[in-house]
C-alpha positions, 0 to 999 in steps of 0.5 A: 489439809484434805486437798493436800492429801489428795494431791500427794496420792499416786496415779495409776496407769492402766497401761497399753496392753491387757494382762493376757497372752494377747497383751504379752504378744503385742508387748513383744512386738513393741520391744523391737520397735522401741529398740529400733527407734532407740538405736536408729535415732542414737546412730543418726545423732552420732553420725551427724555429729561425727561426720563433717560432710553432714554439718549442714543446716538440713542435717543439723535440723535432722539431728535435732529431730532424732534427738527429740525422738530419742528423748521422746520414747525414753520418756514414756516407753520404759514406764509402760514396760515396767508397768506391764512386766512387773505390775508397777503401774503406780506413778507419783504425782510429781513423777506424772507432772515431770513425764507430762512436761517432757512429753508435751515439750518434745511433742510441741518442739518436734512439730516446729522442727518439722516445719523448720525442715520443710522451710529448709527444703523450700529455700534449698530447692526454690531459692538455691542461690539464696540458701547460704544466706537464709539458712546459715548456722545462726538461723538454724540455731535460732530455729532450734532454740525457738522450737525448744523454748516454745515447746517448753513454755506451752508444756509448762502452762499445761502441766502446771494446770494439770497438777493444780486442778483438784482430783476427787475421783479415781486416780486411775489414768486409762492410758500408758503415760500421763496423758493430760486429756486422760487426766482431765476426766478424773478432775472434779471441776469443769474443765471446758475453759481449759479445753479451749486452751488445748484447742488453741495450743493444737492450732499453734503447734499442729495446724499452723505448722502443718499448713506451712509444711503444705505450702512449702512443699506445694511450692517445692513441687511446682519448682521441681516440676519445672526442673530440666534435670531428671536427676534433680527432680528425682532427688527432690521428689525423694526428699519431699516424699520422705519428709511428707511421710514423717509429717503424716505419721506425726501430725494426723494422730496428734491432730485427731486426738487433741482437736476433739472435745473431751466428750468424744474421747475414747480411751482405747482409741487414744491409746491406738493413736498414741502408738503412732506418734510414740512408737512408729514415728520415732522408728520410721524417722531414721529409717526413712532419712537413712535408707533413702539418703545416699549422703547418710549412707556414705557418712555411715561408711566413712565413720565405720571405716574410721572406727575400724582403722582406729581399732586396728 
């Protein structure tokens, strides 16, 4: 009975910013970042959906990346903003579990989607004649479904564990969302064995995909170096540099956070690192892929012209 009463108690999220003028200033900086990420990713999803010329494997994967980022920021940022503006820092036990599940699902899926995108570019540049065979619609659908399914299964395992362990200390989570490593510091049981499972998940969803991406782009850069066409080299370098920028902003903070043991975690450091993969990466993805891509800009012009002609 006592344990049931414990598990029904709400958690308290301390938030990202202190309740001060400096905190208010920093919060005002996150608002346009959030709106840019929201609008940019929504536009990318709709643009790829509406323009037939973007119905290719590369842009299908890109639309899934944007969709992931779109749900990603909506899972964590609104609650953080509500807590800062209205002091509503409480979150129910079940609500914390739901937020944790979606966050971990999306984080794991995005890592695998980025790996799929690197494979797509590898096949397109290194084996252009085989590209329609190796990257057809069926392969793309299987990649996306596999990414979401593996992310969900991994997330379910970690979320169930986090909800089942006894919490006999303070229910105050020193973070701005239900961050499982931060929740573990509140547990009144030894979680060292679970930390090994976190390490294994990090290897599977971060380290291995990152190594695959490095190998893919290593081969791509070798192929690009051997190209005779200067325009082809320029286009390939542009695509690779854009993708590697996104990969760096995504993988580096995640890996640094989840590969360290609990004893080395710093709440302030974890929050700063979380800003990179929750705010900056979702904002930069559509900017990098649209402003540096003539096909996306061309599609934007066509869709805008079509909408204007319908209104007239």
